[in-house]
C-alpha positions as CSV (number, residue, x, y, z in Angstrom):
1,M,28.2,-46.4,4.1
2,S,26.8,-43.2,2.6
3,I,24.1,-42.3,0.1
4,F,26.7,-40.1,-1.6
5,I,29.9,-41.1,-3.5
6,V,32.7,-38.8,-2.3
7,D,36.1,-38.7,-3.8
8,G,38.5,-41.1,-2.2
9,Y,35.8,-43.5,-1.0
10,T,36.8,-47.1,-1.6
11,C,35.0,-50.5,-1.3
12,T,36.2,-54.0,-1.1
13,K,34.6,-57.2,-2.5
14,K,35.8,-60.8,-2.4
15,I,34.8,-62.4,-5.7
16,E,34.5,-66.1,-5.3
17,A,36.3,-68.4,-7.7
18,V,34.4,-69.8,-10.6
19,R,35.8,-73.1,-11.5
20,G,37.2,-73.1,-15.0
21,L,36.9,-69.3,-15.4
22,H,38.8,-67.4,-12.7
23,P,40.3,-67.8,-9.2
24,E,39.0,-66.0,-6.1
25,V,40.1,-62.4,-6.0
26,V,39.7,-59.5,-3.7
27,V,38.9,-56.2,-5.4
28,V,39.4,-52.8,-4.0
29,Y,37.6,-50.1,-6.0
30,R,36.1,-46.6,-6.1
31,P,32.4,-46.5,-7.1
32,A,31.7,-44.4,-10.2
33,V,29.0,-41.7,-10.1
34,A,25.9,-42.0,-12.2
35,K,27.5,-40.0,-15.1
36,A,29.6,-43.1,-16.0
37,R,26.4,-45.2,-16.5
38,I,24.9,-42.5,-18.7
39,E,28.2,-42.2,-20.7
40,L,28.4,-46.0,-21.2
41,G,24.8,-46.1,-22.4
42,M,25.3,-43.3,-24.9
43,I,28.6,-44.9,-26.2
44,S,26.9,-48.3,-26.4
45,S,24.0,-46.9,-28.4
46,S,26.5,-45.4,-30.9
47,G,27.2,-49.0,-32.2
48,S,31.0,-48.7,-31.8
49,V,32.3,-51.9,-30.1
50,D,35.8,-50.5,-30.0
51,R,34.7,-47.3,-28.3
52,V,32.6,-49.2,-25.7
53,F,35.6,-51.5,-25.0
54,Q,37.9,-48.6,-24.7
55,F,35.6,-46.7,-22.4
56,E,35.1,-49.8,-20.1
57,N,38.9,-50.4,-20.0
58,E,39.5,-46.8,-18.9
59,L,36.6,-46.9,-16.4
60,L,38.1,-50.0,-14.8
61,A,41.6,-48.7,-14.8
62,N,40.4,-45.4,-13.2
63,H,38.2,-47.0,-10.5
64,V,39.7,-50.4,-9.6
65,I,42.5,-49.8,-7.1
66,A,43.6,-53.4,-7.1
67,V,42.5,-56.8,-8.3
68,G,44.4,-59.1,-5.9
69,D,47.9,-57.6,-6.0
70,T,47.5,-56.0,-9.4
71,K,46.8,-52.4,-10.3
72,L,44.7,-52.3,-13.5
73,T,45.8,-50.4,-16.6
74,P,43.5,-50.0,-19.6
75,T,45.5,-52.7,-21.4
76,L,45.2,-55.2,-18.4
77,A,41.5,-54.4,-18.1
78,G,41.1,-55.4,-21.7
79,Q,42.7,-58.8,-20.9
80,L,40.5,-59.7,-18.0
81,V,38.6,-62.9,-18.2
82,P,35.1,-61.8,-19.5
83,A,33.2,-63.2,-16.5
84,L,35.4,-61.4,-14.0
85,R,35.4,-58.2,-16.1
86,G,31.6,-58.1,-16.0
87,K,31.6,-58.5,-12.3
88,L,34.1,-55.6,-11.9
89,L,32.1,-53.4,-14.1
90,D,28.9,-54.2,-12.1
91,L,30.8,-53.2,-8.9
92,V,32.2,-50.0,-10.3
93,L,28.9,-49.0,-11.8
94,G,26.9,-49.8,-8.7
95,Y,24.9,-52.8,-10.1
96,A,26.5,-55.1,-7.4
97,G,27.4,-54.4,-3.8
98,S,30.6,-54.5,-1.9
99,D,31.3,-56.7,1.1
100,E,30.8,-53.7,3.4
101,E,27.3,-53.3,2.2
102,E,26.5,-57.0,2.8
103,A,27.9,-56.7,6.4
104,D,25.8,-53.6,7.0
105,V,22.6,-55.4,6.0
106,K,23.3,-58.2,8.4
107,N,23.7,-55.8,11.4
């Protein structure tokens, strides 16, 4: 683990199933740099729900390598179960950690 996000760096996270919402999935993703948080905040403050939704879909499609065996597209990102979608956004934007980080903390 590094304090810098370099191009090509990927993380993995097993997201536990939530009964009645979504099955367990393993996610491979590339963390976004801080600029993505700033952009999302600015777009969110504009009041355009459609633009926020579009930005998030593109962010997920560009940063999530795989959800299970599926490569996300902007269209598929828009169809994710909301609870799972939120978890993926938290991972990509750095609000939640990967499994690698948890293992490092234990060591």
